[in-house]
DOSESE-585102 format. One record per residue (C-alpha): residue number from 1; x, y, z. Coordinates in steps of 0.02 Angstrom, whole numbers. Example, Ala and Ser with C-alpha at 12.3 -4.5 7.8 and 13.67 -1.06 7.14 Angstrom:
2
<site n="1" px="615" py="-225" pz="390"/>
<site n="2" px="684" py="-53" pz="357"/>
This chain:
522
<site n="1" px="5787" py="3583" pz="4482"/>
<site n="2" px="5762" py="3424" pz="4581"/>
<site n="3" px="5730" py="3427" pz="4768"/>
<site n="4" px="5717" py="3310" pz="4917"/>
<site n="5" px="5539" py="3251" pz="4947"/>
<site n="6" px="5455" py="3187" pz="5107"/>
<site n="7" px="5273" py="3201" pz="5056"/>
<site n="8" px="5184" py="3078" pz="4943"/>
<site n="9" px="5253" py="2996" pz="4789"/>
<site n="10" px="5436" py="3020" pz="4742"/>
<site n="11" px="5458" py="3048" pz="4554"/>
<site n="12" px="5620" py="3013" pz="4460"/>
<site n="13" px="5683" py="3171" pz="4375"/>
<site n="14" px="5588" py="3281" pz="4497"/>
<site n="15" px="5653" py="3219" pz="4663"/>
<site n="16" px="5819" py="3156" pz="4728"/>
<site n="17" px="5791" py="2971" pz="4756"/>
<site n="18" px="5888" py="2823" pz="4820"/>
<site n="19" px="5929" py="2693" pz="4688"/>
<site n="20" px="5822" py="2547" pz="4745"/>
<site n="21" px="5832" py="2455" pz="4578"/>
<site n="22" px="5899" py="2297" pz="4661"/>
<site n="23" px="5744" py="2289" pz="4771"/>
<site n="24" px="5630" py="2325" pz="4624"/>
<site n="25" px="5710" py="2183" pz="4525"/>
<site n="26" px="5678" py="2064" pz="4669"/>
<site n="27" px="5495" py="2116" pz="4675"/>
<site n="28" px="5480" py="2100" pz="4486"/>
<site n="29" px="5543" py="1921" pz="4500"/>
<site n="30" px="5402" py="1885" pz="4623"/>
<site n="31" px="5275" py="1957" pz="4502"/>
<site n="32" px="5344" py="1856" pz="4357"/>
<site n="33" px="5326" py="1699" pz="4463"/>
<site n="34" px="5142" py="1739" pz="4487"/>
<site n="35" px="5159" py="1772" pz="4674"/>
<site n="36" px="5026" py="1857" pz="4780"/>
<site n="37" px="5099" py="1959" pz="4923"/>
<site n="38" px="5081" py="2109" pz="5038"/>
<site n="39" px="5204" py="2252" pz="5060"/>
<site n="40" px="5166" py="2309" pz="5237"/>
<site n="41" px="5278" py="2437" pz="5320"/>
<site n="42" px="5257" py="2587" pz="5435"/>
<site n="43" px="5196" py="2757" pz="5380"/>
<site n="44" px="5302" py="2849" pz="5251"/>
<site n="45" px="5411" py="2698" pz="5217"/>
<site n="46" px="5412" py="2714" pz="5027"/>
<site n="47" px="5274" py="2589" pz="4988"/>
<site n="48" px="5184" py="2700" pz="4861"/>
<site n="49" px="5346" py="2749" pz="4775"/>
<site n="50" px="5396" py="2565" pz="4765"/>
<site n="51" px="5232" py="2520" pz="4680"/>
<site n="52" px="5255" py="2663" pz="4557"/>
<site n="53" px="5432" py="2608" pz="4513"/>
<site n="54" px="5371" py="2429" pz="4494"/>
<site n="55" px="5229" py="2487" pz="4381"/>
<site n="56" px="5352" py="2575" pz="4266"/>
<site n="57" px="5482" py="2436" pz="4273"/>
<site n="58" px="5378" py="2285" pz="4224"/>
<site n="59" px="5391" py="2233" pz="4040"/>
<site n="60" px="5254" py="2287" pz="3918"/>
<site n="61" px="5187" py="2109" pz="3908"/>
<site n="62" px="5109" py="2140" pz="4080"/>
<site n="63" px="4948" py="2238" pz="4101"/>
<site n="64" px="4963" py="2338" pz="4261"/>
<site n="65" px="4815" py="2402" pz="4361"/>
<site n="66" px="4871" py="2509" pz="4507"/>
<site n="67" px="4736" py="2582" pz="4620"/>
<site n="68" px="4727" py="2653" pz="4795"/>
<site n="69" px="4592" py="2640" pz="4927"/>
<site n="70" px="4643" py="2808" pz="5000"/>
<site n="71" px="4510" py="2933" pz="4957"/>
<site n="72" px="4389" py="2801" pz="4894"/>
<site n="73" px="4211" py="2829" pz="4957"/>
<site n="74" px="4166" py="2731" pz="5113"/>
<site n="75" px="4006" py="2677" pz="5026"/>
<site n="76" px="4110" py="2565" pz="4912"/>
<site n="77" px="4127" py="2446" pz="5060"/>
<site n="78" px="3946" py="2443" pz="5115"/>
<site n="79" px="3890" py="2289" pz="5017"/>
<site n="80" px="3955" py="2163" pz="4891"/>
<site n="81" px="3866" py="2257" pz="4751"/>
<site n="82" px="3944" py="2422" pz="4803"/>
<site n="83" px="4117" py="2345" pz="4812"/>
<site n="84" px="4105" py="2257" pz="4644"/>
<site n="85" px="4045" py="2416" pz="4559"/>
<site n="86" px="4177" py="2522" pz="4646"/>
<site n="87" px="4320" py="2403" pz="4606"/>
<site n="88" px="4277" py="2396" pz="4421"/>
<site n="89" px="4259" py="2586" pz="4419"/>
<site n="90" px="4431" py="2619" pz="4493"/>
<site n="91" px="4508" py="2491" pz="4375"/>
<site n="92" px="4427" py="2576" pz="4226"/>
<site n="93" px="4482" py="2747" pz="4288"/>
<site n="94" px="4662" py="2685" pz="4297"/>
<site n="95" px="4666" py="2665" pz="4108"/>
<site n="96" px="4566" py="2823" pz="4072"/>
<site n="97" px="4676" py="2935" pz="4181"/>
<site n="98" px="4833" py="2872" pz="4093"/>
<site n="99" px="4755" py="2880" pz="3921"/>
<site n="100" px="4783" py="2694" pz="3898"/>
<site n="101" px="4672" py="2575" pz="3800"/>
<site n="102" px="4566" py="2451" pz="3896"/>
<site n="103" px="4457" py="2557" pz="4010"/>
<site n="104" px="4297" py="2495" pz="3927"/>
<site n="105" px="4340" py="2314" pz="3971"/>
<site n="106" px="4313" py="2355" pz="4156"/>
<site n="107" px="4140" py="2431" pz="4134"/>
<site n="108" px="4005" py="2303" pz="4173"/>
<site n="109" px="3854" py="2355" pz="4276"/>
<site n="110" px="3791" py="2176" pz="4289"/>
<site n="111" px="3928" py="2127" pz="4411"/>
<site n="112" px="3842" py="2143" pz="4579"/>
<site n="113" px="3905" py="1992" pz="4679"/>
<site n="114" px="4073" py="1911" pz="4711"/>
<site n="115" px="4016" py="1759" pz="4612"/>
<site n="116" px="3983" py="1870" pz="4462"/>
<site n="117" px="4147" py="1963" pz="4492"/>
<site n="118" px="4238" py="1796" pz="4494"/>
<site n="119" px="4162" py="1748" pz="4325"/>
<site n="120" px="4205" py="1921" pz="4256"/>
<site n="121" px="4387" py="1903" pz="4307"/>
<site n="122" px="4397" py="1730" pz="4231"/>
<site n="123" px="4343" py="1801" pz="4063"/>
<site n="124" px="4447" py="1960" pz="4074"/>
<site n="125" px="4609" py="1883" pz="4134"/>
<site n="126" px="4609" py="1733" pz="4016"/>
<site n="127" px="4773" py="1720" pz="3921"/>
<site n="128" px="4832" py="1886" pz="3992"/>
<site n="129" px="4964" py="1936" pz="4119"/>
<site n="130" px="4866" py="2060" pz="4224"/>
<site n="131" px="4943" py="2123" pz="4386"/>
<site n="132" px="4833" py="2206" pz="4516"/>
<site n="133" px="4914" py="2326" pz="4639"/>
<site n="134" px="4809" py="2400" pz="4780"/>
<site n="135" px="4888" py="2535" pz="4887"/>
<site n="136" px="4824" py="2589" pz="5060"/>
<site n="137" px="4725" py="2429" pz="5082"/>
<site n="138" px="4702" py="2462" pz="5267"/>
<site n="139" px="4603" py="2620" pz="5230"/>
<site n="140" px="4450" py="2513" pz="5196"/>
<site n="141" px="4298" py="2564" pz="5299"/>
<site n="142" px="4225" py="2387" pz="5304"/>
<site n="143" px="4363" py="2259" pz="5318"/>
<site n="144" px="4241" py="2113" pz="5312"/>
<site n="145" px="4186" py="2155" pz="5135"/>
<site n="146" px="4367" py="2172" pz="5081"/>
<site n="147" px="4418" py="2011" pz="5168"/>
<site n="148" px="4276" py="1922" pz="5077"/>
<site n="149" px="4346" py="1990" pz="4912"/>
<site n="150" px="4518" py="1922" pz="4958"/>
<site n="151" px="4439" py="1754" pz="4996"/>
<site n="152" px="4369" py="1753" pz="4819"/>
<site n="153" px="4542" py="1794" pz="4748"/>
<site n="154" px="4617" py="1653" pz="4852"/>
<site n="155" px="4493" py="1527" pz="4782"/>
<site n="156" px="4528" py="1583" pz="4604"/>
<site n="157" px="4716" py="1577" pz="4634"/>
<site n="158" px="4704" py="1397" pz="4696"/>
<site n="159" px="4596" py="1346" pz="4548"/>
<site n="160" px="4713" py="1430" pz="4425"/>
<site n="161" px="4862" py="1336" pz="4497"/>
<site n="162" px="4760" py="1177" pz="4478"/>
<site n="163" px="4732" py="1217" pz="4294"/>
<site n="164" px="4551" py="1275" pz="4312"/>
<site n="165" px="4506" py="1453" pz="4264"/>
<site n="166" px="4601" py="1616" pz="4252"/>
<site n="167" px="4632" py="1762" pz="4368"/>
<site n="168" px="4760" py="1899" pz="4401"/>
<site n="169" px="4937" py="1839" pz="4372"/>
<site n="170" px="4994" py="1930" pz="4529"/>
<site n="171" px="4909" py="2033" pz="4664"/>
<site n="172" px="5009" py="2155" pz="4770"/>
<site n="173" px="4932" py="2239" pz="4921"/>
<site n="174" px="5018" py="2383" pz="5011"/>
<site n="175" px="4978" py="2460" pz="5178"/>
<site n="176" px="5034" py="2477" pz="5359"/>
<site n="177" px="4941" py="2322" pz="5414"/>
<site n="178" px="4975" py="2153" pz="5336"/>
<site n="179" px="4814" py="2072" pz="5279"/>
<site n="180" px="4828" py="1942" pz="5416"/>
<site n="181" px="4830" py="2087" pz="5540"/>
<site n="182" px="4671" py="2173" pz="5478"/>
<site n="183" px="4572" py="2091" pz="5618"/>
<site n="184" px="4699" py="2164" pz="5740"/>
<site n="185" px="4665" py="2335" pz="5663"/>
<site n="186" px="4479" py="2310" pz="5690"/>
<site n="187" px="4511" py="2261" pz="5871"/>
<site n="188" px="4616" py="2418" pz="5898"/>
<site n="189" px="4482" py="2529" pz="5821"/>
<site n="190" px="4344" py="2447" pz="5923"/>
<site n="191" px="4248" py="2385" pz="5770"/>
<site n="192" px="4273" py="2203" pz="5814"/>
<site n="193" px="4272" py="2108" pz="5978"/>
<site n="194" px="4354" py="1938" pz="5992"/>
<site n="195" px="4231" py="1799" pz="6031"/>
<site n="196" px="4272" py="1653" pz="6146"/>
<site n="197" px="4397" py="1540" pz="6060"/>
<site n="198" px="4418" py="1657" pz="5911"/>
<site n="199" px="4596" py="1674" pz="5849"/>
<site n="200" px="4676" py="1845" pz="5831"/>
<site n="201" px="4738" py="1803" pz="5658"/>
<site n="202" px="4612" py="1734" pz="5535"/>
<site n="203" px="4666" py="1769" pz="5358"/>
<site n="204" px="4592" py="1729" pz="5188"/>
<site n="205" px="4762" py="1778" pz="5118"/>
<site n="206" px="4859" py="1622" pz="5166"/>
<site n="207" px="4907" py="1599" pz="4983"/>
<site n="208" px="5020" py="1751" pz="4994"/>
<site n="209" px="5207" py="1724" pz="5010"/>
<site n="210" px="5304" py="1818" pz="5142"/>
<site n="211" px="5377" py="1982" pz="5083"/>
<site n="212" px="5553" py="1976" pz="5154"/>
<site n="213" px="5635" py="2114" pz="5053"/>
<site n="214" px="5717" py="2244" pz="5165"/>
<site n="215" px="5633" py="2410" pz="5123"/>
<site n="216" px="5751" py="2515" pz="5229"/>
<site n="217" px="5886" py="2611" pz="5137"/>
<site n="218" px="6063" py="2545" pz="5159"/>
<site n="219" px="6219" py="2652" pz="5149"/>
<site n="220" px="6243" py="2615" pz="4964"/>
<site n="221" px="6066" py="2669" pz="4923"/>
<site n="222" px="6080" py="2828" pz="5027"/>
<site n="223" px="6245" py="2865" pz="4939"/>
<site n="224" px="6160" py="2849" pz="4769"/>
<site n="225" px="6039" py="2988" pz="4816"/>
<site n="226" px="6179" py="3099" pz="4880"/>
<site n="227" px="6278" py="3065" pz="4721"/>
<site n="228" px="6132" py="3129" pz="4617"/>
<site n="229" px="6130" py="3286" pz="4723"/>
<site n="230" px="6319" py="3307" pz="4717"/>
<site n="231" px="6320" py="3294" pz="4529"/>
<site n="232" px="6201" py="3442" pz="4522"/>
<site n="233" px="6277" py="3551" pz="4659"/>
<site n="234" px="6463" py="3507" pz="4673"/>
<site n="235" px="6471" py="3533" pz="4863"/>
<site n="236" px="6626" py="3426" pz="4889"/>
<site n="237" px="6539" py="3322" pz="5023"/>
<site n="238" px="6612" py="3157" pz="5082"/>
<site n="239" px="6470" py="3050" pz="5015"/>
<site n="240" px="6527" py="2890" pz="5099"/>
<site n="241" px="6545" py="2971" pz="5271"/>
<site n="242" px="6380" py="3067" pz="5259"/>
<site n="243" px="6286" py="2911" pz="5201"/>
<site n="244" px="6354" py="2813" pz="5347"/>
<site n="245" px="6306" py="2950" pz="5470"/>
<site n="246" px="6129" py="2966" pz="5402"/>
<site n="247" px="6108" py="2778" pz="5409"/>
<site n="248" px="6171" py="2775" pz="5589"/>
<site n="249" px="6034" py="2895" pz="5646"/>
<site n="250" px="5890" py="2832" pz="5539"/>
<site n="251" px="5926" py="2645" pz="5515"/>
<site n="252" px="5872" py="2679" pz="5336"/>
<site n="253" px="5693" py="2733" pz="5374"/>
<site n="254" px="5656" py="2818" pz="5205"/>
<site n="255" px="5561" py="2969" pz="5272"/>
<site n="256" px="5695" py="3007" pz="5401"/>
<site n="257" px="5834" py="2991" pz="5272"/>
<site n="258" px="5752" py="3115" pz="5154"/>
<site n="259" px="5703" py="3232" pz="5295"/>
<site n="260" px="5883" py="3248" pz="5355"/>
<site n="261" px="5938" py="3289" pz="5177"/>
<site n="262" px="5795" py="3412" pz="5158"/>
<site n="263" px="5845" py="3503" pz="5318"/>
<site n="264" px="6026" py="3517" pz="5264"/>
<site n="265" px="5976" py="3582" pz="5092"/>
<site n="266" px="5840" py="3704" pz="5143"/>
<site n="267" px="5873" py="3758" pz="5323"/>
<site n="268" px="6055" py="3725" pz="5367"/>
<site n="269" px="6145" py="3822" pz="5231"/>
<site n="270" px="6191" py="3663" pz="5135"/>
<site n="271" px="6307" py="3605" pz="5274"/>
<site n="272" px="6346" py="3434" pz="5201"/>
<site n="273" px="6459" py="3378" pz="5343"/>
<site n="274" px="6441" py="3258" pz="5489"/>
<site n="275" px="6400" py="3409" pz="5597"/>
<site n="276" px="6267" py="3458" pz="5471"/>
<site n="277" px="6186" py="3287" pz="5487"/>
<site n="278" px="6187" py="3303" pz="5677"/>
<site n="279" px="6111" py="3478" pz="5666"/>
<site n="280" px="5973" py="3409" pz="5555"/>
<site n="281" px="5938" py="3272" pz="5681"/>
<site n="282" px="5927" py="3403" pz="5819"/>
<site n="283" px="5794" py="3494" pz="5719"/>
<site n="284" px="5696" py="3334" pz="5691"/>
<site n="285" px="5693" py="3297" pz="5876"/>
<site n="286" px="5576" py="3444" pz="5902"/>
<site n="287" px="5476" py="3456" pz="5742"/>
<site n="288" px="5295" py="3409" pz="5719"/>
<site n="289" px="5255" py="3294" pz="5574"/>
<site n="290" px="5123" py="3172" pz="5519"/>
<site n="291" px="5240" py="3026" pz="5555"/>
<site n="292" px="5276" py="3076" pz="5735"/>
<site n="293" px="5097" py="3130" pz="5767"/>
<site n="294" px="5042" py="2958" pz="5710"/>
<site n="295" px="5167" py="2870" pz="5823"/>
<site n="296" px="5113" py="2966" pz="5978"/>
<site n="297" px="4929" py="2946" pz="5936"/>
<site n="298" px="4956" py="2758" pz="5931"/>
<site n="299" px="5052" py="2763" pz="6096"/>
<site n="300" px="4913" py="2861" pz="6181"/>
<site n="301" px="4776" py="2747" pz="6117"/>
<site n="302" px="4856" py="2583" pz="6171"/>
<site n="303" px="4912" py="2561" pz="6353"/>
<site n="304" px="5005" py="2398" pz="6318"/>
<site n="305" px="5102" py="2477" pz="6175"/>
<site n="306" px="5142" py="2625" pz="6288"/>
<site n="307" px="5207" py="2512" pz="6427"/>
<site n="308" px="5315" py="2416" pz="6303"/>
<site n="309" px="5395" py="2572" pz="6230"/>
<site n="310" px="5421" py="2647" pz="6402"/>
<site n="311" px="5519" py="2493" pz="6457"/>
<site n="312" px="5621" py="2491" pz="6295"/>
<site n="313" px="5673" py="2673" pz="6318"/>
<site n="314" px="5679" py="2730" pz="6499"/>
<site n="315" px="5648" py="2563" pz="6583"/>
<site n="316" px="5760" py="2417" pz="6628"/>
<site n="317" px="5672" py="2272" pz="6542"/>
<site n="318" px="5721" py="2184" pz="6380"/>
<site n="319" px="5592" py="2090" pz="6276"/>
<site n="320" px="5615" py="1937" pz="6168"/>
<site n="321" px="5541" py="1965" pz="5996"/>
<site n="322" px="5378" py="1870" pz="6018"/>
<site n="323" px="5260" py="1915" pz="5877"/>
<site n="324" px="5115" py="1835" pz="5972"/>
<site n="325" px="5130" py="1977" pz="6097"/>
<site n="326" px="5001" py="2102" pz="6036"/>
<site n="327" px="5099" py="2256" pz="6093"/>
<site n="328" px="5256" py="2197" pz="6004"/>
<site n="329" px="5154" py="2153" pz="5851"/>
<site n="330" px="5078" py="2327" pz="5845"/>
<site n="331" px="5244" py="2414" pz="5873"/>
<site n="332" px="5319" py="2314" pz="5729"/>
<site n="333" px="5170" py="2350" pz="5615"/>
<site n="334" px="5189" py="2537" pz="5648"/>
<site n="335" px="5375" py="2527" pz="5608"/>
<site n="336" px="5424" py="2583" pz="5784"/>
<site n="337" px="5522" py="2426" pz="5830"/>
<site n="338" px="5616" py="2289" pz="5741"/>
<site n="339" px="5692" py="2121" pz="5782"/>
<site n="340" px="5875" py="2134" pz="5827"/>
<site n="341" px="5968" py="1979" pz="5884"/>
<site n="342" px="5805" py="1898" pz="5940"/>
<site n="343" px="5761" py="2050" pz="6048"/>
<site n="344" px="5641" py="2195" pz="6023"/>
<site n="345" px="5732" py="2359" pz="5983"/>
<site n="346" px="5672" py="2534" pz="5940"/>
<site n="347" px="5692" py="2548" pz="5751"/>
<site n="348" px="5809" py="2697" pz="5747"/>
<site n="349" px="5895" py="2827" pz="5856"/>
<site n="350" px="5777" py="2968" pz="5808"/>
<site n="351" px="5624" py="2868" pz="5859"/>
<site n="352" px="5714" py="2817" pz="6018"/>
<site n="353" px="5751" py="2995" pz="6072"/>
<site n="354" px="5580" py="3062" pz="6021"/>
<site n="355" px="5492" py="2925" pz="6120"/>
<site n="356" px="5610" py="2946" pz="6269"/>
<site n="357" px="5577" py="3133" pz="6269"/>
<site n="358" px="5392" py="3096" pz="6265"/>
<site n="359" px="5404" py="2995" pz="6426"/>
<site n="360" px="5523" py="3121" pz="6506"/>
<site n="361" px="5402" py="3262" pz="6468"/>
<site n="362" px="5251" py="3161" pz="6522"/>
<site n="363" px="5328" py="3129" pz="6692"/>
<site n="364" px="5437" py="3282" pz="6711"/>
<site n="365" px="5531" py="3259" pz="6874"/>
<site n="366" px="5601" py="3435" pz="6865"/>
<site n="367" px="5437" py="3530" pz="6850"/>
<site n="368" px="5451" py="3591" pz="7029"/>
<site n="369" px="5640" py="3615" pz="7024"/>
<site n="370" px="5724" py="3747" pz="6917"/>
<site n="371" px="5907" py="3723" pz="6873"/>
<site n="372" px="5993" py="3893" pz="6883"/>
<site n="373" px="6055" py="3958" pz="6715"/>
<site n="374" px="6222" py="3998" pz="6797"/>
<site n="375" px="6246" py="3812" pz="6835"/>
<site n="376" px="6197" py="3762" pz="6659"/>
<site n="377" px="6320" py="3888" pz="6588"/>
<site n="378" px="6457" py="3823" pz="6703"/>
<site n="379" px="6435" py="3645" pz="6640"/>
<site n="380" px="6384" py="3675" pz="6460"/>
<site n="381" px="6494" py="3806" pz="6380"/>
<site n="382" px="6489" py="3866" pz="6201"/>
<site n="383" px="6614" py="3736" pz="6144"/>
<site n="384" px="6642" py="3615" pz="6290"/>
<site n="385" px="6531" py="3509" pz="6400"/>
<site n="386" px="6606" py="3468" pz="6570"/>
<site n="387" px="6541" py="3291" pz="6592"/>
<site n="388" px="6627" py="3252" pz="6760"/>
<site n="389" px="6556" py="3412" pz="6834"/>
<site n="390" px="6385" py="3375" pz="6762"/>
<site n="391" px="6383" py="3200" pz="6839"/>
<site n="392" px="6433" py="3268" pz="7010"/>
<site n="393" px="6298" py="3402" pz="7001"/>
<site n="394" px="6172" py="3270" pz="6950"/>
<site n="395" px="6221" py="3160" pz="7099"/>
<site n="396" px="6208" py="3302" pz="7224"/>
<site n="397" px="6047" py="3370" pz="7152"/>
<site n="398" px="5955" py="3206" pz="7153"/>
<site n="399" px="6015" py="3155" pz="7323"/>
<site n="400" px="5943" py="3318" pz="7388"/>
<site n="401" px="5774" py="3286" pz="7306"/>
<site n="402" px="5754" py="3098" pz="7314"/>
<site n="403" px="5848" py="3032" pz="7464"/>
<site n="404" px="5685" py="3003" pz="7558"/>
<site n="405" px="5594" py="2925" pz="7411"/>
<site n="406" px="5543" py="2743" pz="7392"/>
<site n="407" px="5691" py="2636" pz="7336"/>
<site n="408" px="5585" py="2532" pz="7218"/>
<site n="409" px="5528" py="2691" pz="7132"/>
<site n="410" px="5708" py="2752" pz="7112"/>
<site n="411" px="5767" py="2585" pz="7040"/>
<site n="412" px="5629" py="2593" pz="6909"/>
<site n="413" px="5655" py="2776" pz="6868"/>
<site n="414" px="5844" py="2803" pz="6879"/>
<site n="415" px="5869" py="2812" pz="6690"/>
<site n="416" px="5724" py="2933" pz="6672"/>
<site n="417" px="5792" py="3037" pz="6817"/>
<site n="418" px="5957" py="3053" pz="6726"/>
<site n="419" px="5881" py="3099" pz="6558"/>
<site n="420" px="5763" py="3225" pz="6636"/>
<site n="421" px="5908" py="3312" pz="6720"/>
<site n="422" px="6016" py="3305" pz="6563"/>
<site n="423" px="5895" py="3385" pz="6441"/>
<site n="424" px="5905" py="3568" pz="6501"/>
<site n="425" px="6096" py="3562" pz="6491"/>
<site n="426" px="6107" py="3505" pz="6311"/>
<site n="427" px="5947" py="3580" pz="6242"/>
<site n="428" px="5980" py="3677" pz="6083"/>
<site n="429" px="6164" py="3629" pz="6070"/>
<site n="430" px="6177" py="3442" pz="6095"/>
<site n="431" px="6069" py="3288" pz="6096"/>
<site n="432" px="6076" py="3111" pz="6160"/>
<site n="433" px="6028" py="2939" pz="6101"/>
<site n="434" px="6013" py="2772" pz="6186"/>
<site n="435" px="6137" py="2649" pz="6115"/>
<site n="436" px="6031" py="2492" pz="6099"/>
<site n="437" px="6172" py="2371" pz="6124"/>
<site n="438" px="6359" py="2346" pz="6114"/>
<site n="439" px="6450" py="2220" pz="6007"/>
<site n="440" px="6431" py="2094" pz="6150"/>
<site n="441" px="6244" py="2121" pz="6166"/>
<site n="442" px="6260" py="2226" pz="6324"/>
<site n="443" px="6171" py="2393" pz="6335"/>
<site n="444" px="6269" py="2556" pz="6344"/>
<site n="445" px="6138" py="2677" pz="6398"/>
<site n="446" px="6168" py="2856" pz="6343"/>
<site n="447" px="6276" py="2928" pz="6206"/>
<site n="448" px="6282" py="3119" pz="6215"/>
<site n="449" px="6335" py="3226" pz="6068"/>
<site n="450" px="6381" py="3405" pz="6109"/>
<site n="451" px="6455" py="3506" pz="5966"/>
<site n="452" px="6600" py="3400" pz="5905"/>
<site n="453" px="6616" py="3300" pz="6067"/>
<site n="454" px="6536" py="3133" pz="6105"/>
<site n="455" px="6518" py="3059" pz="6280"/>
<site n="456" px="6482" py="2877" pz="6322"/>
<site n="457" px="6389" py="2861" pz="6487"/>
<site n="458" px="6350" py="2690" pz="6559"/>
<site n="459" px="6209" py="2684" pz="6689"/>
<site n="460" px="6209" py="2539" pz="6811"/>
<site n="461" px="6127" py="2482" pz="6972"/>
<site n="462" px="6244" py="2421" pz="7110"/>
<site n="463" px="6250" py="2231" pz="7110"/>
<site n="464" px="6414" py="2207" pz="7202"/>
<site n="465" px="6600" py="2234" pz="7171"/>
<site n="466" px="6618" py="2096" pz="7043"/>
<site n="467" px="6477" py="2167" pz="6937"/>
<site n="468" px="6553" py="2339" pz="6954"/>
<site n="469" px="6719" py="2275" pz="6886"/>
<site n="470" px="6625" py="2192" pz="6744"/>
<site n="471" px="6550" py="2361" pz="6702"/>
<site n="472" px="6726" py="2430" pz="6676"/>
<site n="473" px="6759" py="2287" pz="6556"/>
<site n="474" px="6598" py="2320" pz="6461"/>
<site n="475" px="6623" py="2506" pz="6440"/>
<site n="476" px="6807" py="2484" pz="6393"/>
<site n="477" px="6756" py="2362" pz="6256"/>
<site n="478" px="6628" py="2483" pz="6189"/>
<site n="479" px="6752" py="2628" pz="6192"/>
<site n="480" px="6876" py="2520" pz="6098"/>
<site n="481" px="6748" py="2480" pz="5964"/>
<site n="482" px="6717" py="2667" pz="5941"/>
<site n="483" px="6902" py="2716" pz="5948"/>
<site n="484" px="6872" py="2821" pz="6104"/>
<site n="485" px="6985" py="2838" pz="6256"/>
<site n="486" px="6866" py="2908" pz="6388"/>
<site n="487" px="6701" py="2848" pz="6459"/>
<site n="488" px="6588" py="2877" pz="6608"/>
<site n="489" px="6510" py="2751" pz="6727"/>
<site n="490" px="6365" py="2810" pz="6835"/>
<site n="491" px="6308" py="2683" pz="6966"/>
<site n="492" px="6153" py="2699" pz="7075"/>
<site n="493" px="6185" py="2619" pz="7245"/>
<site n="494" px="6028" py="2584" pz="7346"/>
<site n="495" px="6109" py="2490" pz="7491"/>
<site n="496" px="6042" py="2568" pz="7649"/>
<site n="497" px="6207" py="2556" pz="7740"/>
<site n="498" px="6286" py="2655" pz="7597"/>
<site n="499" px="6145" py="2780" pz="7584"/>
<site n="500" px="6249" py="2939" pz="7597"/>
<site n="501" px="6233" py="3103" pz="7504"/>
<site n="502" px="6411" py="3131" pz="7447"/>
<site n="503" px="6446" py="3036" pz="7285"/>
<site n="504" px="6599" py="2925" pz="7271"/>
<site n="505" px="6704" py="2990" pz="7127"/>
<site n="506" px="6867" py="2930" pz="7049"/>
<site n="507" px="6954" py="2908" pz="6883"/>
<site n="508" px="6994" py="2727" pz="6838"/>
<site n="509" px="7119" py="2662" pz="6710"/>
<site n="510" px="7057" py="2502" pz="6630"/>
<site n="511" px="7138" py="2421" pz="6478"/>
<site n="512" px="7208" py="2586" pz="6419"/>
<site n="513" px="7042" py="2679" pz="6440"/>
<site n="514" px="7003" py="2819" pz="6561"/>
<site n="515" px="6837" py="2792" pz="6649"/>
<site n="516" px="6757" py="2920" pz="6763"/>
<site n="517" px="6678" py="2814" pz="6899"/>
<site n="518" px="6541" py="2896" pz="7003"/>
<site n="519" px="6430" py="2804" pz="7127"/>
<site n="520" px="6271" py="2891" pz="7185"/>
<site n="521" px="6206" py="2838" pz="7354"/>
<site n="522" px="6023" py="2866" pz="7394"/>
């Protein structure tokens, strides 16, 4: 019986898999054109599975050699001789392990330099369509040896295109880092220091074409996986609705898509409903995994990356997508952020909440204040969440604690203050996410799901009456786009002359929408 898989290679017939045949066909066309390129995406983004599907999909006229640098001995990268010997060994093993003819061709102990390797490839690849795929290229222990190898391939590629000599028809490299970013990886690991005038990007791989194929799973591809499952189990699920919901939380990140399905299948009594998807997301917000461990390790090891992600989640600053910014570049390489309407955005809702929770936990503003369980029970019942009451309690509580605090601090931290206070009320039953932007490009801060209810809460600073009226317009437009009638506007007012403890509360009707308007004075 097939199952959902989140570890290692996905195998057709053994695992439920999204139908990515359209993507594979696009990549095959690149190979057939003789392109050299790199598939670089974040951890657990389906790179290895994609190479495997490509390996099986290419016509028999192609000779495929697919190897991985993961698990290869570090000594392979010590010297040119070690690399040449190691590369020919792994190529030979590829044929031997699959019981394919041709392994003996790649056994040649005389190849001890890149010049000799170049001559060997000219002889071996002549009149043949040989495709080299190298997975986990950024696992190399000595990037300089590997970069020198790529420089040799570049020279042979250029000569081949000029009608002189032979080489691999196509070379495909896969890893988290693009080849042009390997120096950035060395900088991050401390194995390379930039010299005066040295560029951050210095690539011998400038022959490679850009790999622009979207590797995330769209709704159609997610639906294809659910259809496979439904054909086996006959659950009666609404495949279209479930696919859309999974896509909404994951933005198609392959690991997250499969993990939600795995939770529903194995831990949530096969609850293939929208509520089942939300329950799976709730579980993922607290689980430990290699993917999340890797994200937080990278955050901890890079202060600039940490500052960027803090501003994108609990801060107030937006960033233009400038790939020359090293923090943005790293966040994109790790798959944490993406470009969205020329701005930097957290890749998906699950990452957004996990990272926000990280900052809320790191700087827990409630650690010396315990919210009584009786108050939590009053606001957050078994079925209903009293949002107006919660907002009033929040306003009173934080005036009591923070009314003597520095105003600049409060302006910076108001979103984090709100999230920190919210978490104990919804923990275990509900969850929140930060809506990155509305249809007009404006940010609507917090969307709270509690059982079957969803609350839209807009957080604003007081910038005058005109701006406050504009906020009503913004939230009404967002509510309309989501077919909702009720929203909540929480405004932090730091004017000293209005610095009073009692919040200003009223219901406002705006364009047919009910908006709970609460202004917190500090």
